[in-house]
N, C-alpha and C positions, 0 to 999 in steps of 0.2 A: 442456753441450749437447746430446748427443747423445741423453739420455732427452727433451729437448723437441724436439729436430727428427723425432725418433720422434712424438711425439704432433700434431705438426703434419701429417704424414703420415698419419696415421688420419684427420687432420682431410678431409683431401683425398679419402681413401677413400670416407667415408661420403657427401660432398658427390656425388660421381663414382659412387656408386651410385643416386642420387635421379633418377625417372622426370623431377622440373620441370626441370632441370637440363638432361637432354638434349632436352625440346622447346623449352627457351630456346636452346640452341646453335642448332636447327633454324631457327626464326624467325628468327634473327639471321642466318643464311645466308640465307635466304629474301630480308630488307630487303636484304642487300647486292646479292646480285643483281638485285632489283630497281631497285636504286639505280642500278646500274653501266651500262644503257642511257641514261642521261638525259645528256645535249648541254647544255652553256653555253658559248656565243660570244660576246664582247664584241663590240659594235658603238658608235659615234659619231656622236651626233646623226640618229639617225633618227627614234625615236620620239617622238610627239606625247605631252606630260602635259599636263594642264591650266592649269599655269603659264609654256607653250610659247604660248598664246593669250592675246595682251593685249587683244583688242577682237573677241570671240564675234560679238558684234551685228552690227556693221559689216562682219566677214566675210561672214557669210552674206548682208547684203545685198546686196554686191560679186558675191557668186557669184550670187545671183537674177537681178541687175539683166543679168551680161553674158551667163547664159543665155538671158535673154530675148531679145538684140541680137540680129541677122543675121551678121555679122564673127566669126571663128574668134577664141575668146579661153579664159585660163584656168579662167576660172568654167563654160563649155561644157565643157571638157574634165572638170573636177570631177564637173559636174554629173551626167554620164552614167555617172560610176563609184560616187555615192552608192547607196546599197540604197533599194530601194524603198518600205521601210517609211520609212524618214528624208526622203525627198522630200516623202513622204504629210502629213508633221508641218509640213513648210515651206511646205505649200501655205497658200493665202488660205483665209481664214476660214469661207467660204460650202465649201470642196473641202474641210475638214479631217476624217477620220473621225467617226463620230458619240459615240465618249466620246474627245475629245483629252484629251490630257495635261498634269499642269501645264506652262506655257509654257516653266519654266526648264531641265526636261527636255532641247529640244532643245540646251542649253549644253552640257549635262551630258553627251550623247552625240555630240557635236563633236569630240572629241580621237580616240573611236575611229573613228568613221567616216571622219578622215583619214589615221588608220593604216592600213585598209582600203584607202584610195585608192593610197597611196602605195607598194602591193605591185602593182601593176598597171604593164606595158611600154608600156600603150595611152596614160600619162596626159600624155609628149608628144608636141606636134605643133610643128610649125617654124613656120607662119604663128600660133598661138595664142598662143606667146612670142616673134615677132617685134616691135622694138621696147622689151623688155625686157632690163637691163641683170644676165647671168649671172654668179656668181661664176666664177673659175680654176677651182675643184673640178668644178661643173656643167659649164663648158666642156671640161672635160678629160675626163668621163665619158662625155661626148654623145660626143667624139672617138673612144672608142673602139667606137660603136657600141650603139645600146640591146639589140642582138640579141645583142650577145657579153658583156653584164655578166649576173651571178651576182644572184638575189635581194637579198643586202644593197646590191650596187651599184647596183640598179635602184630598190631602197627609197628609199639615201641621194640619187639622183640627182635623185628625184622630189621628197624633202625640200629640199633647195634649189630647185629649181623654185619651189615654194610659197613659201620665203622670199622669193625674187627678185620673184615678181608681188603678194605683198602684205607689203610690209614694214613698214607701219604695223600689222599686224592680227595677226602672225606673228613671235616673236620669236626671233632668230638662235641656234642650239640647239650648244651646245658640252658639254652633258651626256651621261654615256657609258649605256649601256645592254647589258642580257643577252639573248641571243636562247635559248628555253628549247625543245628538241628533245625527242622520245623517240623511238627506234629511228627508222622514216622518218617520222612525223607531227612536223611544226613547231609548237608548240604558242601562243607568246605571246613577247613583248617585255617583259623586266621593267627599268625604269629603275633602273639601279645597275651599278656594276663589278664584273666579273667575280669580283673579289677578296671585295668586300662581300657577294656573292648565294652564293658556296660559302663563306665564314663563316656564314652566316645559316642554311644550309640544313645545315650540321654540326653547327653548335650546336642546331637543333631537332630533327632525328634524334638525335644519341647523347641529347641528355638527354630525349628521351621511351622511347625504349627500352634506355636505361642508365639514366639517373638516375631514370626513374620505374618502367618493366614492370622493368628490371634488378633494380632494388633489392628492389622486394615480391618479384620472383620469388627473389634472392637470400638476403631471409630466410627463405621457404617452404625451402630450400634448406637452409642453415644453423642454422635454429630445433631440429632435433633435438640438434646437436655437443652444446651445453651437457648438458641434461638426461640424454642416453644418456650422458655421461661420468661424471656423480654420481649414475645410478642405482645401487641395491644391487646389488653385487658387481664392479660395474666401477670404481667407486673405492675399494675396498676393495685390489684389485689395483695403480691404480694409486699407492695412497697407502702400499704396501706398500716400494714404491723411495726410492732417497735423494733425492726431488725436493721443492721447495716447494709448499704448497699455496695461498698467492696466486700462485706462478710457474706453477702448473698452470693455472689460471684463465685467468690472462694470455696462457697460448699456445693456450688452445682460443680466445681471441678475438682472436688474432692468427691463425690458422691460418685462422678462416672468413673474415675480411677478405682476405688474401692471394688466398683461392677466388676472392672478386670480384672482385680484380684484374687475376688471370687471364681471368676471363671477358670485363670490362670492355675488356681490351687486346683481345681478338680481331675488338669490334665497331667499334672506334677505329682499331685499324691498318688494319682493310677500307677505312674512309670515306678514311683519310689516303691510301691507295695509288690510290682510285679518283679523290680529287680531284687527287692528279699525278697517273696514268697516263690518266684521262680528261679532265679538264680542264685541266692545265697547271698549277696551283697547289698547288704543292709544302711547305703549310706547317706547319714542325716545331712550332709552338705547337699545334697540334690533339694531339699526343701529351702534353701536359701536362695534358690532361683525363683521362687515366688516372689519376693518382695523385689527381685532384679528384674523381672518381667514387669511388673504394675510401674518401676523407674521407669524404665522404657516406652511404657505406653503413657506415662505421664509426660513426658519428651514432647510426644507428637498430637496430645490431646490439648497440651497445653498452646498450641500454636490453634488447633480448630475450635478453641474455647474461645482465644480472642478473636477470631472472624466470623464466628459464631454472634458474638455481642456486639460487634460490630456493625454487619449485616444481616445480622438476623435472620437466615438464611443457613438451612442442613447443609444443601447441596454444594454453597459457596466453601461450607466448612472443612468438605470433604475434600473440594478439589484445593484449596488452601495447602492441607494436610499432607494430599499427595505432592505437591509443588514442593514444598518443604520440605519431603521424603527425598525428593529426585535431587537437590541443590544438595542435600548431605550427601547423597551416594558419588553423585560427580565430586564434590570434594575429598572424599574418603579412597575415592576410586582412582584417582590423580594421585595423592598419595600414596595408596597401596600399589601402585602399578611403579612411580618413580624410582620410591626406595628400592622395593628388592629386585626390581629391574635393571635399573639402569646406574642403583649409584653403589648397592650392598655387593657385586661383583668387585668393586674396586676396593670392599676394603682389605686392610692391613690383617691377614689372621695369624700370622708368624713373623719374629723376629730372631735374626740367626749374627752374635756378633761372631764375626769374621775375622779377627786381627784386626787392623785397626779399620777393615768394613763394616757395614752394617748393612745385613742381608732382610729385603722381606719379602714376602708372599702374600697374595691376596686370594680371594674367594674363588677366582677362576684359574689359579694355580700359576698363575704368571709370579717371575721371578725377577726381584729388582735389588740394584743396591744403589744408594743414596751418594748421586754427586755432588759434590762441596762446591765444586766450581759452577755449576748450573743451578745450584737450590734445589733439586726436583731428584726423584727418581729416575733413574734409568732400566731400561729391562735388560736382564741377564740369562744365562739357559735359553736364549730365546726358541722357540718350536720352529722357526721358517727363515727362511735365505738362505745363507750359505752353510748354516750347520748342519746341513744334513739330513735332520728332523724335518719332516711336512708337516705342518698344520693343516688339522682337519675342519673346517666353517661348526660351528653349532656342536662340538663334543669338545667337552672339560672333563679330561679326566682328574680324580683326585690324585694332590700329590705326597709321598709320605716321605717326610725328611724337608727343606734339605738338613743336612747333619756338617758340620765344619770340621776338616782335617787338618789340624793345626801343624802337624809335622810335617804334610806334605803341602799345605796350602793352597788345599783343594774343599771344592764342596761335592756331597754326593746324595742322589735321590731317584726317589723310585717312582715314576707313574703309578697308578693303583688301578687297574683297569677295572670300570665300571661292571658290577655282575651282567648287566643287560649285554656289555662288550666281551663276555666269558671266553671267548675264540682265542682272544688274545693276552687272560692272563699267565699262559705260561710261557710265552715268550717277551715278557716284560723285562726290561735291559736297566742296569742303570746308567741316570744322567751324572755323569761326570764336567764340572770343572772344573779349572784352575786358574788360579787367580793371576798368573805370569800374561794367558792369554786372554785376559778380561771377561773371566768365568764365560769364556766362549762352551758353548754344548756341544758334548762328545758320546757316544753310546758306549756304553760297557759292556758287563758280563750279565747276564741273566740273572735275574733274582731266583732263590729259593720258592717254589710255589707256597703260597697264602701267607707271604711276607708281610709281617702285622708293626714292626717297627727298625730303623736302623740305627743302631749304636756306635759311636766310634771312641775305641779304647784311646787311656795315655801313649802306647805305642804307636798309635796308629791305624791301628789293626780295624775294620770296617767289621760289626755283628750285625747277622739279621735273625729277627726272632721269627719262629712260625709254630704253629701248631705242634709239628714233631721234634723241638728243642731249638735251642741256641746254633748257630750257623756262622763259623768266621769265613770272610774273603782269603784267600791265597793267589797271591800274584797280583799282576798290574789289570787292575780294573777297568782301562782303556783300550787295551790291546785286542786287537782280531781284524777280520776281515771288513772290508765296509757294509752297511746295512741292506737291505734289501728291501726293495716297497711290493708289499702285498696289501690288492684291496684299497692302495691309496695311501694307507699305514707305511709307516719305515718301521721293518723290526729286525731288532738288533737280533746279532750273530755272537756266536760262541767266541768268546777271545782268548786273550793269556791267563785270565784269570780266572777262579772257579771258586765255588763255597765249598766248604766241608765242616764236616759236625764240629762243633767247637767244645762237645763235653757228652755228659750221657743222656740219651733219648728219655725225653717227655712228651705222653700225650696232655695235651693239652684243648681246652674250649677256646671258642669265641663268646666277643670280640676280645681281643689279647691289646694289653698293655703295658709296656715296659719302661725301663729308664734305669741308666747307669751313673753309678758314683765317681764323678770324675775325681776325686781325691783318689781311690780305691779299686776302681775299675770292675766293684760287686756291679751284678745286675741284678734286678727287683723286675718279677713277671707276675701279673695279676689276668685273673682266666674267668670273671663272675661267679666264681667258688675259691680258689684257692690262691693265698700268695706266697710267693716263692722268693727265696734270695740265693744267688747261686755267685760263688768266689773262685777267681784263676786261681788252679796249683803252682805250682813252679815251673811244671811245663805249657803255661797258659792256657789250659784243658780248665773250662767252667765244672765244677761239682757243686750239687745241692747242699747248700751250707743249713738251711730253714727253711722251714715251712708250716703255715699255718691254714685251717678252712675257713670260710668266710660265709657267715650265714646270709640267707636272703637272696641270692644268686642275682645282684647285682652288675652292670656291667661299670668301671671304673675306669679311674686313670689314675698312676703313680708316678711319686718321684721323690730320689733319695739321695742324699747327704747328710755330711754330717754327723752321720751314728744314728740317722734316724729316716724311718720311713714312712711318705705318707699318701694315704689315699683317698680319694673324693669320688664317690658313688656317685648312682644315679638319681636319687632321692635326694642328693645334697648333705648329705654326712660325710665328714670326714674326720678320718681314722689317722693316729699318729700311732707309728709302734717304733722302737727300738731296732736298730739293724744287725743286734746279733744274735738275739733269737726270735725277733718279731714277736717282742711284747707286748701288749699293748699300752699305749702311755697315755692316752686322753682321746676326746672326741669334741667335735664343734659342729654347729650348723648353722653358720652365719648370715647364708641365704634364706633358711627356711627349706623347703622342700626343692629349690630350683635344682637344676643340673648344672654340674659343673662342665667345663670345652675343655680348660686348658689347664695345666699343672706344671710349676717351673721350679728349678730349686739352685738357689746362688752357688757359684764354684765351690766354695768351703762350704756349703751348708748350714749357715749362718740365719738363711733366711729362705721361707716358701713362700711362693704366691700360686692363688688360684682364683682364675677368671670362670665368671659361671654365663651359662647361655642367656642372661639378662644383662651381659654385659658390664657387670660389677666387677670389682675386682677386691679380694681379702688375702693381707699378709700375715704371715706368721711367724712371729720370732723366735728362733729354735733355739739360741742361748738364752734367752730370759723364758721362754717356754708362756707365750703369752702371745694376743691377737696386736699383730704391730699395726696401731691408728694413725695414719697419717692422710694430710689433706690432697690426696691426688685428685686432679680436676679429667673432668668427663664421666667420672661415675653415672653408669650406667648408658655409656655409648662409647665404652673399654673394649676395644676386639684382639689385642693382642699384647702379649707383655712376655718380658725375657729379660734374663741379667746381664749387665756387661761384661767384658774383661776381668774387669776387679768385681770383689763382692759387695762392693759397697754401691754400687749403679744400677738403678732399677730401670727398662726401658718398657713406656706403655703408649700403645697407638690406639687414638678414639679421632673421630671427623673424618674417619673415613683413612686420609692418610698422612697424616699429623703423628707425628713420633716426640715424644717428651723423655728427657732423662730426669730422672731424681736421683741425690743422693741420701744414701740413709747411712745410719737408722732419722737422721734428719728430717730425709723429707722437700730438702731445698732443691729446684729446678735447677740444672747446670746447663742444659742444652735442648732447644727445639727444634727439630725437623721439618719445617712446614711450607712443604710446595705451595706455588700459587692455586687457588681455587680456580676452574674451568668456569667459562658463563655458563654450562648448567648446571655446576653444583652451587651457584652462586644465585642462581635462581629458585634452587631448591631452599636453600638455606635461608636465604633472605626474602622468599617471595612464598610457596609453597608450603612452607613447615609454619612460618607463623598466621596462617589466614587457615591451615590445618588448626594448629593451635586455640584458638579463638572460639571458631565453628565449632557449634554443638556436633556431638559425636553420638547419636543415639546409636548406630551400625555398630561402632565398637564396641558395644554392650556385650556381643559373644565373645569378647576377652575375658569378659568379668565373669560369665559362665564359665569358662574352661577353666579360670583360674579357682573358680569356687569348685568346682567337681576333684581338680588333681593337687592344686597348690602350685602349680610351676608357672613361671611366669614368662615359660616359652613351650613354642611346640612343636614335637619333629616335625617336617616335612616331607619325610619320605619312610621307610619301612626301615632303614641301617639301624641299629643298635649300637655303631660306633658313637658315642657320646664326643668325638673331634665334629661331626657331620652337621653342618648348621640346621641350627634351628631357627624358629621363626618365633622372634621375642613381642609378649604380646603389653601392649600399653593398659596398665590397669588403672590407674587413678587419674589420668587424663579424662579420659572418656566422662567417669565420673562428677567430677569437679566442673566440666567443662558444660556436664547436662545441666550441672547442679544450679550453676549462673544462669544457664538461659531460662531455665524453668522459674525461677526467682525473676527474672526479668520483664518474662513475657508473662507470668499470671500476674505480676507488679502491674504491667501496663494495661491487663485487663480491669483488676478493679480500681486504678487512676481512672480508667474508660467511665465505669459503671458510676462512679461518686459522680464524675464532673457531668454526666449525660442527665438530660433532662428527658428524659420519657414520656 
């Protein structure tokens, strides 16, 4: 072993003699020194996000009406603190600036304006808030005296004041935020937990400075090690010693990798110390990134080493490594663009059995029904043509529902306006489709502001879950005048039906999740902090029957049936409760900390199904009180799940648009709806995906880093905390195994070439 250890030491000496190495170390030190003054402090329920404003239009109307009145009011206080430019945008038409912006811009800007308002200690006025019921937290903060509060408490107090003054327009916030500062400057508030912010920041910094800059700098530093070893004169001296030629090549390769291991450890350990000492987040997972980065470098250095032993030229080694990187980038780019941009939008994410029909919804919120005659999915509830609803190119609004009303044989859904289109939120109307009309789309009653879920009970009554409680629909949901065109959008008008309170008012946080027991009509609601179950009385009005506070304030999804409630939370934990008193009955974490996306319960409550964002399905047999282990095809690619009209029929969607029916509890396949693949899908499934599978994937090692930091096999692609929102699925083990195989082959070729070559 001693000769080989001496060779590794020589590799270090050669690397240490490189100026590139010292330049890289100096740059890394500067980066660490620049990061150290960054401050991250966690706050709760302060920052306004677009999701917190459930009715931006009515909120601004109330503020303007109150500002015009004589008596003190919250609106007057807010108006005085709004920016001059924003107040100019709210002025009447004749008084607006010469170049008015798109009307929706005032709603986009509203959360930012309110975030500025809540920083002011001048917002509260005793007369303005007289007669408004304040929360206990707000009264406690006021009791301390505003002059005695720090900036964080002032912002928290003001947020509570606005929630109390405008309960119908501003949702109760229980989400965490991070205050970002640098030296003496307070920068901004980041809607996130501190741990998530630290993980994101460390992941981005280390991947750029170690995984990108560090790897290519490492290639430059170590590219000459192999060529110099096999140069005339040097190789003769080495081969005169009792060492193996193949082991000589392997030792030089390992020496170069060990050098990068040390240089990467310098940066990662520095970030780990900053995260712990400066931000109070001691995450030992960060240290696991060190071997991952060495492994990433080992892939590129295998190519550089093979080129070095063949051509014995450092420049050629670097060029070949860059060409290899470009090839990997092109293959990864084609795969990374094709699937999320062109194919994933077609994925079925929701299945709705509607009598004898099967309804499906894809990521683009397009609704289809299965045509047995054509063996394909046909679009229904269309948004163009003669349906009376204009389609807007490039804009896809998420769809709440559809839910099936068996009594009236109809579908009911609600387009949920994205926050940046908040101008339309108050006017969102129901989408109604009757089977007898071929599921033709008709515009219906405007939904209550902030509607988070649509439910249908056994009597066919439509229920809407909002931050203010449960609402029920009265009358015909499709009666009314023709829709009106505004800015290219079709806006619903008030019809003959309306929504009215279905029970006691509640004050719920966001995001909300709700489900209905199809046997008892009980409704269960979860708002990140409290789990509630509401039951209808003799008059059909809902009363709160049980309530349980849930720790950790995490987003979650609920399902109810068979006398049990299932709650799947953001960190992957699944909790079971009895539906009578919400007493705990067990907990599971079948997919670790992976985030759940959908939860379903069979009509009779015999089986629960949880689909995670990593596209794996977990089943629970409520009758036997144990997980149900079935051989479900497509695990890792499942995108939707539902139970058929009968309790013993499970429907699973995979491979974009394929739906398979299983008989429960045996798990036998009884039916499969599989439309013919398009040419593009065939190219992807039988061309792009196989090439990507066998090709090395060094660029995908960033997925491994994200997984080590968070424990999740999927990452959010936007700021929404709604678990139903699409997340990017991370391929963790695929890159690891393909890169190991590639390293073994390339290094093996280098050893073989060295063994057979006559130097």
